[in-house]
Phi, psi and omega in degrees: 000127178283135178267337179209168181282139179291130181237096184296330179299319177292325177297313180297314178298318180294321179295316180296318179291326177293320177297317178299317178295320180293323177298315180288331174296319176296326177293318180295321181284349179088015179286326177204172181247114181252127176297152184297328185278001180295331182294329184299305180293329179295313183289313181295316178297320178295318178293324176296313179297322178296320178295317179296317179298318179295317179297317178295318179298316180296318180296317180294318181292322178294319179297316180295320180291325178293321178293323179293322179294323178291326184286331182281131176289149180295143181288134178270127180256141178275151180295149180300148182295137179088004183285333183256022179284139175259138187229000000 
């Protein structure tokens, strides 16, 4: 059972920020030398990709919901009780 709706934009943003953090963690541990300005394109690029992913997801979901609304026949309502009484 899903507890919430899947949000791919947040996934992409989180992965990009995690990669940036992992790179700097490796730098702190002495595994490699990362210049200080490397974080700027990683974070900005990750946020851009997350925004694009979110926009595409929203567009696809709106299109699908519009198609579902067209496919469903309108609900027929019965007249309220007592509407056809002659008095």
